[in-house]
TIRO-2110 file (N, C-alpha, C; in Angstrom, 1 decimal):
// TIRO-2110
-74.4, 78.4, 65.9, N, 1, A
-73.7, 77.8, 66.9, CA, 1, A
-73.7, 78.4, 67.8, C, 1, A
-73.8, 78.4, 69.0, N, 2, A
-74.3, 78.9, 70.4, CA, 2, A
-73.1, 79.0, 71.2, C, 2, A
-72.8, 80.5, 70.9, N, 3, A
-70.9, 80.1, 72.6, CA, 3, A
-71.3, 80.2, 73.7, C, 3, A
-71.1, 79.7, 74.6, N, 4, A
-70.7, 80.1, 75.5, CA, 4, A
-69.9, 80.2, 76.1, C, 4, A
-69.9, 81.2, 77.1, N, 5, A
-68.6, 82.1, 77.7, CA, 5, A
-69.1, 81.4, 80.1, C, 5, A
-67.9, 80.7, 80.0, N, 6, A
-67.7, 81.0, 81.7, CA, 6, A
-67.2, 81.1, 82.5, C, 6, A
-67.2, 82.2, 83.4, N, 7, A
-66.9, 83.0, 84.8, CA, 7, A
-67.1, 82.6, 85.5, C, 7, A
-66.7, 83.2, 86.9, N, 8, A
-66.8, 83.0, 88.6, CA, 8, A
-65.7, 82.5, 89.3, C, 8, A
-64.9, 81.0, 88.8, N, 9, A
-64.4, 80.4, 89.2, CA, 9, A
-62.8, 81.3, 90.2, C, 9, A
-62.9, 80.3, 91.2, N, 10, A
-61.4, 81.5, 91.8, CA, 10, A
-61.4, 80.5, 92.8, C, 10, A
-60.4, 80.9, 93.6, N, 11, A
-59.7, 80.2, 94.4, CA, 11, A
-60.6, 81.3, 96.3, C, 11, A
-60.9, 79.5, 96.9, N, 12, A
-62.0, 79.7, 97.8, CA, 12, A
-60.8, 78.9, 98.9, C, 12, A
-61.4, 79.7, 100.2, N, 13, A
-61.7, 78.4, 101.2, CA, 13, A
-62.4, 77.0, 101.7, C, 13, A
-62.1, 76.0, 102.2, N, 14, A
-63.3, 74.9, 101.9, CA, 14, A
-64.2, 75.6, 103.1, C, 14, A
-65.6, 75.4, 103.4, N, 15, A
-66.9, 76.4, 103.6, CA, 15, A
-66.1, 77.1, 103.3, C, 15, A
-66.2, 77.7, 101.4, N, 16, A
-66.8, 79.4, 101.2, CA, 16, A
-67.7, 78.8, 99.9, C, 16, A
-67.9, 79.7, 99.3, N, 17, A
-69.2, 80.0, 97.7, CA, 17, A
-68.5, 80.4, 97.0, C, 17, A
-68.9, 80.1, 96.0, N, 18, A
-68.9, 80.9, 94.9, CA, 18, A
-69.9, 80.4, 93.6, C, 18, A
-70.3, 81.9, 92.7, N, 19, A
-71.8, 81.6, 91.3, CA, 19, A
-70.8, 82.1, 90.4, C, 19, A
-71.0, 80.1, 89.1, N, 20, A
-70.6, 80.5, 88.6, CA, 20, A
-71.4, 81.2, 87.7, C, 20, A
-71.4, 81.5, 86.9, N, 21, A
-72.2, 82.3, 85.6, CA, 21, A
-71.6, 81.9, 84.1, C, 21, A
-72.9, 81.4, 83.0, N, 22, A
-72.6, 80.8, 82.1, CA, 22, A
-73.3, 81.7, 81.1, C, 22, A
-72.6, 82.6, 80.2, N, 23, A
-73.6, 83.8, 79.3, CA, 23, A
-73.4, 83.5, 78.1, C, 23, A
-74.5, 82.7, 77.4, N, 24, A
-74.8, 82.2, 76.0, CA, 24, A
-75.6, 83.4, 74.6, C, 24, A
-74.9, 83.4, 74.0, N, 25, A
-75.1, 84.4, 72.8, CA, 25, A
-76.4, 83.5, 71.5, C, 25, A
-77.6, 84.1, 71.2, N, 26, A
-78.5, 83.7, 70.8, CA, 26, A
-79.7, 83.8, 71.8, C, 26, A
-80.8, 83.6, 70.9, N, 27, A
-82.0, 83.7, 71.4, CA, 27, A
-82.7, 82.5, 71.8, C, 27, A
-81.7, 81.7, 70.8, N, 28, A
-82.3, 80.4, 71.0, CA, 28, A
-81.9, 79.6, 72.3, C, 28, A
-80.9, 79.9, 73.3, N, 29, A
-80.4, 79.6, 74.6, CA, 29, A
-82.0, 79.3, 75.1, C, 29, A
-82.5, 80.5, 75.3, N, 30, A
-83.5, 79.8, 76.1, CA, 30, A
-84.6, 78.6, 76.0, C, 30, A
-84.9, 78.0, 74.7, N, 31, A
-85.1, 76.4, 74.2, CA, 31, A
-84.2, 75.5, 74.4, C, 31, A
-83.1, 75.5, 75.1, N, 32, A
-81.6, 74.6, 75.9, CA, 32, A
-82.2, 74.3, 76.9, C, 32, A
-81.3, 72.8, 76.8, N, 33, A
-81.6, 72.5, 78.9, CA, 33, A
-80.1, 72.8, 78.5, C, 33, A
-79.5, 73.1, 79.6, N, 34, A
-77.8, 73.8, 80.8, CA, 34, A
-77.6, 72.7, 80.9, C, 34, A
-76.8, 72.2, 81.2, N, 35, A
-75.9, 71.7, 82.4, CA, 35, A
-74.2, 71.9, 82.7, C, 35, A
-73.5, 71.8, 84.0, N, 36, A
-73.2, 72.2, 84.6, CA, 36, A
-71.6, 70.7, 84.9, C, 36, A
-70.1, 70.7, 83.7, N, 37, A
-69.9, 69.8, 84.5, CA, 37, A
-68.8, 70.5, 84.6, C, 37, A
-68.0, 69.0, 85.3, N, 38, A
-65.9, 69.6, 85.8, CA, 38, A
-65.4, 68.5, 85.8, C, 38, A
-64.2, 68.7, 85.7, N, 39, A
-63.3, 67.9, 85.3, CA, 39, A
-61.8, 68.7, 86.2, C, 39, A
-61.7, 67.4, 87.3, N, 40, A
-60.4, 67.3, 88.0, CA, 40, A
-58.8, 66.6, 87.1, C, 40, A
-57.7, 67.1, 87.5, N, 41, A
-57.0, 66.6, 86.7, CA, 41, A
-56.3, 65.2, 87.4, C, 41, A
-55.9, 64.6, 86.4, N, 42, A
-55.9, 62.5, 86.0, CA, 42, A
-57.7, 62.3, 85.7, C, 42, A
-59.0, 63.5, 86.2, N, 43, A
-59.7, 62.6, 86.6, CA, 43, A
-60.9, 62.9, 85.0, C, 43, A
-61.8, 61.8, 84.9, N, 44, A
-62.9, 62.0, 83.6, CA, 44, A
-63.6, 63.2, 84.4, C, 44, A
-64.0, 64.1, 82.5, N, 45, A
-65.1, 65.0, 83.4, CA, 45, A
-66.5, 64.4, 83.5, C, 45, A
-67.5, 64.8, 84.4, N, 46, A
-68.4, 63.8, 85.4, CA, 46, A
-69.6, 66.0, 85.6, C, 46, A
-70.4, 65.4, 85.1, N, 47, A
-72.1, 65.2, 85.2, CA, 47, A
-71.7, 66.1, 86.7, C, 47, A
-72.2, 67.5, 86.8, N, 48, A
-72.5, 68.2, 87.7, CA, 48, A
-74.0, 68.3, 88.8, C, 48, A
-74.9, 69.0, 87.1, N, 49, A
-76.7, 69.8, 87.7, CA, 49, A
-76.7, 70.1, 86.5, C, 49, A
-77.8, 69.5, 86.1, N, 50, A
-78.9, 70.4, 84.8, CA, 50, A
-80.4, 71.2, 85.6, C, 50, A
-80.2, 71.6, 84.8, N, 51, A
-81.2, 71.9, 84.1, CA, 51, A
-82.2, 72.1, 83.3, C, 51, A
-83.8, 72.6, 83.1, N, 52, A
-84.3, 72.1, 82.1, CA, 52, A
-85.0, 73.2, 80.7, C, 52, A
-84.7, 73.7, 79.6, N, 53, A
-85.1, 74.7, 79.3, CA, 53, A
-86.2, 75.6, 80.3, C, 53, A
-86.8, 75.4, 80.4, N, 54, A
-88.3, 75.8, 81.4, CA, 54, A
-88.3, 75.9, 83.0, C, 54, A
-87.2, 75.4, 83.3, N, 55, A
-86.9, 75.6, 84.5, CA, 55, A
-87.2, 75.6, 85.7, C, 55, A
-88.4, 73.9, 85.2, N, 56, A
-89.3, 73.4, 86.0, CA, 56, A
-88.8, 71.6, 86.4, C, 56, A
-87.6, 71.6, 86.0, N, 57, A
-86.8, 70.3, 86.9, CA, 57, A
-85.3, 70.6, 86.9, C, 57, A
-84.5, 70.1, 88.0, N, 58, A
-83.2, 69.8, 88.2, CA, 58, A
-82.6, 69.2, 88.6, C, 58, A
-81.5, 68.4, 88.3, N, 59, A
-81.0, 67.5, 88.6, CA, 59, A
-79.3, 67.9, 88.7, C, 59, A
-78.6, 66.9, 90.0, N, 60, A
-77.3, 66.8, 90.6, CA, 60, A
-77.0, 65.5, 90.7, C, 60, A
-75.8, 65.6, 90.7, N, 61, A
-74.8, 64.8, 90.9, CA, 61, A
-74.6, 64.8, 92.7, C, 61, A
-74.6, 63.5, 93.0, N, 62, A
-75.3, 63.1, 95.1, CA, 62, A
-74.1, 63.9, 95.4, C, 62, A
-73.6, 64.0, 95.0, N, 63, A
-72.3, 64.6, 96.2, CA, 63, A
-72.2, 66.1, 96.0, C, 63, A
-73.0, 66.6, 95.1, N, 64, A
-73.4, 68.4, 95.8, CA, 64, A
-74.5, 68.8, 95.8, C, 64, A
-75.6, 67.3, 96.0, N, 65, A
-76.4, 67.7, 96.1, CA, 65, A
-76.8, 68.0, 97.5, C, 65, A
-77.8, 69.7, 98.0, N, 66, A
-78.3, 69.9, 99.1, CA, 66, A
-76.8, 71.1, 99.2, C, 66, A
-75.8, 71.6, 98.5, N, 67, A
-74.7, 72.3, 98.1, CA, 67, A
-74.8, 73.3, 96.8, C, 67, A
-75.3, 72.9, 96.3, N, 68, A
-75.0, 73.5, 94.3, CA, 68, A
-76.3, 73.4, 94.5, C, 68, A
-76.2, 75.0, 93.7, N, 69, A
-78.1, 75.3, 92.7, CA, 69, A
-77.8, 75.6, 91.6, C, 69, A
-78.4, 74.9, 90.9, N, 70, A
-78.1, 76.0, 89.7, CA, 70, A
-79.8, 76.5, 88.7, C, 70, A
-79.2, 77.2, 88.2, N, 71, A
-80.3, 78.6, 88.1, CA, 71, A
-80.2, 78.9, 86.7, C, 71, A
-81.3, 79.4, 85.7, N, 72, A
-81.1, 80.4, 85.0, CA, 72, A
-81.7, 81.0, 85.1, C, 72, A
-81.2, 82.2, 83.2, N, 73, A
-82.5, 83.8, 83.2, CA, 73, A
-82.4, 83.4, 82.2, C, 73, A
-83.7, 83.2, 81.5, N, 74, A
-83.0, 83.2, 79.8, CA, 74, A
-83.3, 84.4, 79.5, C, 74, A
-84.1, 85.5, 80.5, N, 75, A
-83.6, 86.8, 79.7, CA, 75, A
-82.9, 87.5, 79.5, C, 75, A
-81.6, 87.2, 80.4, N, 76, A
-80.5, 87.1, 80.2, CA, 76, A
-79.1, 86.6, 79.1, C, 76, A
-79.7, 85.2, 79.0, N, 77, A
-79.3, 84.4, 78.6, CA, 77, A
-78.1, 84.1, 78.9, C, 77, A
-78.5, 83.7, 80.4, N, 78, A
-77.4, 83.4, 81.2, CA, 78, A
-78.0, 82.3, 82.2, C, 78, A
-76.6, 80.9, 82.7, N, 79, A
-76.8, 80.3, 83.8, CA, 79, A
-75.6, 80.2, 84.8, C, 79, A
-76.6, 79.4, 85.9, N, 80, A
-76.2, 80.1, 87.2, CA, 80, A
-75.0, 78.4, 87.9, C, 80, A
-74.7, 78.6, 88.4, N, 81, A
-74.2, 77.8, 89.3, CA, 81, A
-74.1, 78.6, 90.6, C, 81, A
-74.2, 78.8, 91.9, N, 82, A
-74.5, 78.6, 92.9, CA, 82, A
-73.6, 77.4, 93.4, C, 82, A
-72.5, 77.8, 94.1, N, 83, A
-72.0, 76.5, 94.9, CA, 83, A
-71.6, 77.0, 97.0, C, 83, A
-72.1, 76.0, 97.3, N, 84, A
-71.8, 76.9, 98.8, CA, 84, A
-71.6, 75.1, 99.9, C, 84, A
-71.2, 75.8, 100.6, N, 85, A
-70.1, 75.0, 101.0, CA, 85, A
-68.9, 73.6, 101.0, C, 85, A
-68.0, 74.4, 100.3, N, 86, A
-67.5, 73.8, 99.2, CA, 86, A
-66.3, 72.8, 99.8, C, 86, A
-66.1, 71.8, 99.3, N, 87, A
-64.9, 71.5, 99.5, CA, 87, A
-64.1, 71.0, 99.2, C, 87, A
-63.1, 70.6, 99.2, N, 88, A
-61.4, 70.3, 98.2, CA, 88, A
-61.6, 69.6, 97.7, C, 88, A
-62.5, 68.7, 97.9, N, 89, A
-62.4, 67.7, 96.3, CA, 89, A
-63.8, 68.6, 95.1, C, 89, A
-64.0, 69.2, 95.3, N, 90, A
-64.8, 70.1, 94.7, CA, 90, A
-63.8, 70.9, 93.5, C, 90, A
-62.1, 70.7, 94.1, N, 91, A
-62.0, 71.5, 92.8, CA, 91, A
-61.7, 70.5, 91.6, C, 91, A
-61.8, 71.6, 91.0, N, 92, A
-62.0, 71.0, 88.9, CA, 92, A
-61.9, 72.5, 87.7, C, 92, A
-61.8, 72.0, 87.1, N, 93, A
-62.4, 72.8, 85.4, CA, 93, A
-63.8, 73.0, 85.6, C, 93, A
-64.6, 73.5, 85.8, N, 94, A
-66.1, 73.7, 85.6, CA, 94, A
-66.2, 74.5, 83.8, C, 94, A
-67.1, 73.4, 83.2, N, 95, A
-67.6, 73.5, 82.2, CA, 95, A
-69.1, 73.4, 82.6, C, 95, A
-69.8, 74.6, 82.2, N, 96, A
-71.4, 74.7, 81.4, CA, 96, A
-71.7, 74.2, 79.7, C, 96, A
-72.9, 73.7, 79.5, N, 97, A
-73.4, 73.0, 78.8, CA, 97, A
-74.5, 73.1, 77.9, C, 97, A
-74.8, 73.2, 76.8, N, 98, A
-75.8, 73.4, 76.0, CA, 98, A
-77.1, 72.2, 75.4, C, 98, A
-77.5, 71.6, 75.8, N, 99, A
-78.0, 70.7, 74.6, CA, 99, A
-79.1, 71.3, 74.1, C, 99, A
-79.3, 70.7, 72.6, N, 100, A
-79.9, 71.4, 71.4, CA, 100, A
-81.1, 70.4, 71.2, C, 100, A
-81.0, 68.9, 71.8, N, 101, A
-82.1, 68.4, 71.6, CA, 101, A
-82.7, 67.9, 73.0, C, 101, A
-84.6, 68.2, 73.4, N, 102, A
-85.0, 67.9, 73.9, CA, 102, A
-84.7, 69.0, 75.8, C, 102, A
-86.1, 69.3, 76.9, N, 103, A
-85.9, 70.1, 76.9, CA, 103, A
-86.3, 69.7, 78.5, C, 103, A
-86.0, 68.5, 78.8, N, 104, A
-85.7, 68.3, 80.0, CA, 104, A
-84.3, 68.2, 80.3, C, 104, A
-84.0, 67.3, 82.3, N, 105, A
-82.2, 67.7, 82.4, CA, 105, A
-82.1, 66.0, 81.5, C, 105, A
-80.6, 65.7, 81.6, N, 106, A
-80.1, 65.3, 81.0, CA, 106, A
-78.7, 65.3, 81.8, C, 106, A
-78.0, 64.0, 81.2, N, 107, A
-76.6, 64.1, 81.8, CA, 107, A
-75.4, 63.9, 80.7, C, 107, A
-75.8, 63.7, 79.4, N, 108, A
-75.6, 63.7, 78.2, CA, 108, A
-75.9, 63.9, 77.4, C, 108, A
-75.3, 64.6, 76.0, N, 109, A
-75.6, 64.2, 74.9, CA, 109, A
-75.6, 65.9, 75.2, C, 109, A
-74.8, 66.5, 75.4, N, 110, A
-74.8, 68.3, 75.2, CA, 110, A
-73.9, 68.5, 74.1, C, 110, A
-74.4, 69.8, 73.4, N, 111, A
-73.7, 70.0, 71.9, CA, 111, A
-72.9, 70.8, 72.1, C, 111, A
-73.1, 71.8, 72.6, N, 112, A
-72.5, 73.3, 72.8, CA, 112, A
-71.3, 73.8, 74.3, C, 112, A
-70.6, 73.7, 74.8, N, 113, A
-70.0, 73.6, 75.5, CA, 113, A
-68.9, 75.2, 76.0, C, 113, A
-68.6, 75.7, 77.1, N, 114, A
-68.3, 77.0, 77.3, CA, 114, A
-66.9, 76.4, 77.5, C, 114, A
-65.7, 77.4, 77.6, N, 115, A
-64.6, 77.3, 78.0, CA, 115, A
-64.1, 76.9, 79.2, C, 115, A
-64.3, 77.1, 79.7, N, 116, A
-64.6, 76.5, 82.0, CA, 116, A
-64.1, 77.5, 82.2, C, 116, A
-63.8, 76.9, 83.7, N, 117, A
-63.9, 78.1, 84.7, CA, 117, A
-62.9, 77.6, 85.4, C, 117, A
-61.8, 78.3, 86.4, N, 118, A
-61.0, 76.9, 87.2, CA, 118, A
-61.7, 77.4, 88.9, C, 118, A
-61.8, 76.4, 89.7, N, 119, A
-62.2, 76.4, 90.9, CA, 119, A
-61.4, 75.5, 91.7, C, 119, A
-60.9, 76.3, 92.9, N, 120, A
-59.7, 75.4, 93.4, CA, 120, A
-60.2, 75.9, 94.9, C, 120, A
-60.0, 75.0, 96.2, N, 121, A
-61.1, 75.4, 97.4, CA, 121, A
-59.3, 74.7, 97.8, C, 121, A
-59.0, 75.1, 98.7, N, 122, A
-57.9, 74.6, 100.0, CA, 122, A
-58.6, 74.9, 100.9, C, 122, A
-58.1, 73.3, 101.6, N, 123, A
-58.4, 73.1, 102.9, CA, 123, A
-58.0, 74.0, 104.1, C, 123, A
END
């Protein structure tokens, strides 16, 4: 079982930036598609971004396109979510995830999840 640890959340003002990190155990991490999701209080968990196992493809929810960038460093067993121009509506707990099956980008079907890291954007 792959273990994922999210980190990098915090409190920032609107317009600021944060970089979330997701550290994974096991060498099979580099063979997994990765994704980021978020969940605000009282809201359903929503897809944010995904990256293929080989970094060739990325996908984003429309609300973060142009502001967020997902990346990965397989040598470090780490995935990242760079968040720029943050808005109060980005406030949520962010979770990284790994998908066992497939190499492409996916919005569902993930098998492993991090514990979540809190992102709060003030106005």
